[in-house]
N, C-alpha and C positions, 0 to 999 in steps of 0.2 A: 501374503501381502494383499492389502486392499487399497490400491492406489486411488487417490481422489485428487481433485484440483480445487484451488481457491484463487480468486482474483481480487487484488487490493490496489486501490489508487490512494496515494498519500504524498502527493508532490512529486518531485523529480524521482524517476524510477531508479536512478543511480543510488540514491540513499535508501531505497526500499528493499533492495536485494539482500544485502548483508545480514540484516536481523533474522530473516527467514532461512537463508542459505546455510547458516551455521548451526542449525538445530538438528538433533537426531530425528530421523524419520522423514527428512526432506529429501526427495529424490532429485529435484532440480527447481531452479527459479529462473525465469526469463523475463526480461524487460520487454514491454510492448505498448500497444495502444488499443483502447477499446471505448465503446460507447458513442462512436461517431457514425457518420453517414457515407463515408467514402471507403471503397475497397483498397487495400494495400497502401495505406497512408505512409508518407515519409516523415521523418523527423522535422524537416523544414516546413511541410504542410501543417503538421500538428502544432508546431511552435508559432506559426503564423495565424493560428485560430481559424483555419480554412476548412477543417474537416469535422469539428465537433468532438474529436477524440480526447480522451484523458490518458496521460501517461500512467501506466499501471504495471504491476508484476503479476505473473501467473506462477503459482506454487503447486508443484506436484508433490504429494505427501502420502505416506503410508499411515492410514488411520489406525492401524494396530499399534503404532509407535507414538504418534502425536495426533491429537484430535483437532477437528476443525475449530472447536471452542477455544482450544489453546492458541491456535493461530489468530483468531479474532481478538482474544485477550491481549496478545502481543501487539497486534495492529494498533490498539488504543494507546499503547505505551510508546510507540515509535512515530506517532503523528500528533498534530495539534487538532483534535477533533472539534475545536471551537472556531476554526477558521475555514469558512466556506469558499473563499476566493483564492485559495492556493495554500502553500505550506512553506513557512519560514521565508527564505529569500525568493522562493519561486511563486510568482503571482500569475493569476489568470485561470480561466476555466479549464485549461488543459492540465492544471495541477490540482483540481478540486478533489477533496477526499471522498471516496466512495468505496463501499464494500459491495462488490458484484457477486450475487449469489446464483448458484446453478441448480438449486433444488429447493423444494419447500422446506426440507430439513435445515438447510443452510440458512434460509431466511428466518426461521424460528430461532435458531441459535444466535444469529447476528442481532435480531431485534431484542431478544432477552439480554444479551450482553450489553447492548446499547442502554437499555433501561437500567441495568445494574450499574453502569458507569454514571448515569445521571444520578441515581440514588446515592452513589458513593461520595458525591460532592468533591471529588478530586479537583474539579475545576470550578468549585464554588457554585454560584448560580448562573454561570455562563452556559448558554444552550449548547448542546452537542449537536452539531450541524451536519455531521457525516450522513450522507444518504445511503440507503440500502436499495440497490437496484438489481433487476434481473441481468444476468451475464449476457453479453453480446459477443460477437466474434472478437477474438483476441488476435491482433496482428503483431507478430514478433518484430521487434525493433531491429534496426541495422546492427551488424556484428559488433561495431565499435562501442555500442551501448551495453553489450552483454558483459557481465562480470567486471564492470567498471571499477568497483572497489578493489579488485585484485590487480588490475592492469594499470591503474592510475592512482596509486596510493596517496600521493601528496595532494592531488586535486580533489580526490574523494574526501580526504580529511578536512580540507578547507571548506568544501561544500556541506559536509556533514556537521561541522562545528556548531552552528546555530541550533540545529536539531538536537544535538547531544546536550547542549546547555539547557534546552527546554525540558528534555527527558529527565535530566538530573534534578532540575528544579521541581518538577511535578511528581516524579516517581521515586526519586532518591536512589536510582540504580544506574549503573553504567552498562548499557547494552552493547557497546562496541569497543 
């Protein structure tokens, strides 16, 4: 096994865990905060826009089973890459879409994947606004945020519904 990590921000981390967590080759997925200026931020601080952090998920994966490219390709399909100021009902800089890369190889893969998405015209002429940034410290969120989709099924489904409608409209697939 060659364990690797990937960090993706795509709105509320509650909705970002399940798509990755259910794939073969995924070791674990944790919700957390990254990209800010305060050590050990809390949910309340991040939500108040006091730390500069973005809600994100960190994915540990076995690259002998699933590649980083496959994870990036899935990322495009579970976010709105044309919305820079949040995702779906989640608004603000703490919900901005970002691919955080932790190596030059990840950066090349993410940049090439982004260019392929632009060329595909899945979103017409709308610009793809997801940024690709160097990974920073990932702070694990409070326990009640972990595995939210498993522990709070009804609330997760309500929160996820607008995202799923968007996914279905643009990709014609049902990921959840």
